[in-house]
N, C-alpha and C positions, 0 to 999 in steps of 0.2 A: 181262478187266483189261489194258490196254497194259502193254507193258513199255519204258515211256520211260528211268526212271530205274536207275542200277546199284544192286547188280550186274547186269550182264546176261548171259544166255544167248544168247550168238551163233549157235549150231548150233540151239536148239530155236527161238528166235526173237526178236527185239529190233526196237524201233523207236526210232531217234535223231534227235533237233532237230538240224539242222546250220545254221549262220549261214556260207551260201558267199561265200568271199572272192571280191575283185573279179578279174576276169581268170582267174579258174580256168572252165574248163567243169563242168558238173554231172557228168559222167562223170570229170573229174580227181578229184571229191571221192569219189565212190564208189569208185574206183581206190585212192586213199590209204588209206581205213579199210579196204578188203577186203585189201591188202597186209599192213597191219599185223594185223589178226585172224589172218591166215594164217598170217604169222610167229610171234605169239606161241603160238597154239594148237597149232601144228606141223599146220597142215592141207595138204593137197593142193589143195583146191576148197572154197569155200562161196559159197553165192548172196548177193547183197549189190545192191540196186537202190534207186532213188529215184523219187519220186513227183513229177511235174510239172517239168519242164526249164526253169532259169532260164539267158538268155543270159550268155555271159561276161563283159560289162560290168554286168551286174546284181550285185546283194549280196543277200543275207536267207535267209529259210527254206527250205531243204531236208528233207524226210522221206524217210530212210534207212532201209530194212527188210533185216535179214540172216537166213539159214536158212529157217524155213519161214515167217516172217512176209512174205517177200517175195508171198506170197498175197493179201497186203491191201493191195499197191499199187494196184491199180485203184481201190480203195475211197477212198483218199486223194487219188486223181488226181481222182476226181470232185466233191470238195468244193469250195465258193467259196473264192477268195482275194482277198487283199486289199493292197494296195502303196502305197508313197508314193513320189513323185520328182519330177524337173524336165524341163522341156522348154523348149527355145529356139527362139521364135519368129522368123521371118525367114529361115531356111535349111532344107535338106534334106541328108539323107546317103543312099547307096543302100543301107545297112542300116537306116535310121530311128533308128539310136543313134551313139552316139561311137565306135564300131568302125572306122566307115569315114570318110574325108575328105567334105567337104563339097563337094555337086556342083551346088548351086544356092541362089542367094539371092532372096530377096523383099522388097518392101516391107512395112513394120509400121505406117506413121504414121496408116494408116486404120482402125487396131485399137481399138475403145471395149472398157472393161469389160463394157457391155451386148451388146457382140457378141460379147465370149467368153462370157458367161453365156448367150446363146441358143444357142450352137453347144454348150456344154456338155450343155445341156438337151436337144438333138437327139440327141446321143450316148450319153444314157441311156436305159435301158430296153432291151427286145429290138432286137437288131441283126443285119444280115448284115454280117460281116468280109472282108475280105479279108488273109488272113495274108501277110506281107514275104516278098519272094524271098529274103532272108537268114533262113531258117527251117529246122527240122530234119524239116518236112513231105515226106514222100517222093514223089516222081513217077517212074514207071517205075523202082521200086526204088532210087532215088538221091536222096538228101535235096537240098531246094532251093538251102541254101548253096553245096553244092559246085557246082552248075550256075550259079549267081549268080555265084562267085569265077571261072570260066571266062569270064564275060561273056554267057552265055547268058538269054534271057529265055523264061519257059516260063509258058503260061497256068494261073492258079489259080482255082479256084470260090470263092466266099465262103462262109463258115462261121456258121451261128446261134450268138450268143452273147448274154450278158445284161449290161447292165453297171447294177448295183445302185445305184450309188451314186457320183457323180465330183464332188469338191470342189476349187475352186481358190484359189489364195493369187496375187494379181496385182499387188502392191504392188514387185516387184523387175522388172517387165516391162521386156524381152521376155523373162525367165526366169520362167516359171510353175512355180510349185510346186502338185502335185496329190496328193490321196489318190482311189483307186478300190477300190471293191469290186465283183468280178466273177465270174462262172460261170468252170467249166474251158474251155480252149483260145481264152480272150482273149488277144491279143496286145496289150500295153500299147505297143509301137513302134508298130503299125499305128493305135491308138488316139491316139496324139500326132502321128502325120502325118494323120490323118484330120482333127483339130481344126485343124492349120496348114492344111490345103484349103480346108476350109470357110469359114475365115476370110480367102481372098483371098490367102494367103501361104503358108509353109511351117513345119514343125516336126519336131524331131527330140527325141530323148531323150538328156539328160546324165547325168541319175541316174535308178537305179531300184531300188527295194530291197522284197522280199516281206515282209510284216510277219504275214500270218497265212494257214494254209491250215485251213478249216474252224474249230475250236475250238483249233487250237494255233498258239502264238504266238512270235515272234521271240525276246521277251525271255525266253523259257525253253530257247532253244537255245544249244547247244555251239558256243564257238570252236573251229573245225578244231583247230588246234594243241594245245589243252587237251583235245579228245575224243582223239587220238592220244596224247599223254603219258599220259591216265589209262588205255589201254588199254596201254601199255607198262608202266606199273607196277603194274598191278593184275591181268593176267590171265597 
């Protein structure tokens, strides 16, 4: 039985569903929780980790494990995930999202609803996807994003992923709202970039929220500050 709900035994093992705030890294969230647990329980150290990194500009569901439950992180990592978000057609950024400045603009007048649906269908199913340069994938022992911020370009290999569903809401064109269900290892930023490119234009993410990991849903997650307050007041 997963220990999702309080009271938590952080040392024996707890699994926490947390809504990651925008502009926080996933590591920031882990550190915040880890520091609070150590302080409240008087521990010199405790294992705390997360399953499935979210980019700083994204919000939504993080699964955090503590103590002996950190052994479960790989299991959570492998679960399918669901997202909702918005992409903007007609422009690109180096990071494929709003973390970096626009580096190119492209026409959108030729893009029809039918074309968007065709490309959506092309991008659904088994895919070979190139991860973005601004990602945590390590090459020669260093995350790609560190190389990207130095202006370096590194050749990356495509990775097999699966897009189970990809739904569009196009009424606010060129802002396209979407929902995606996908396999582990999928970069939604790359999906947005590929969507724009296949339409003969460009695209980048302006909003992204992870809504589920397997059967675990964002609606059941803690607000981070509420969780910190709960630990502060009850342990």
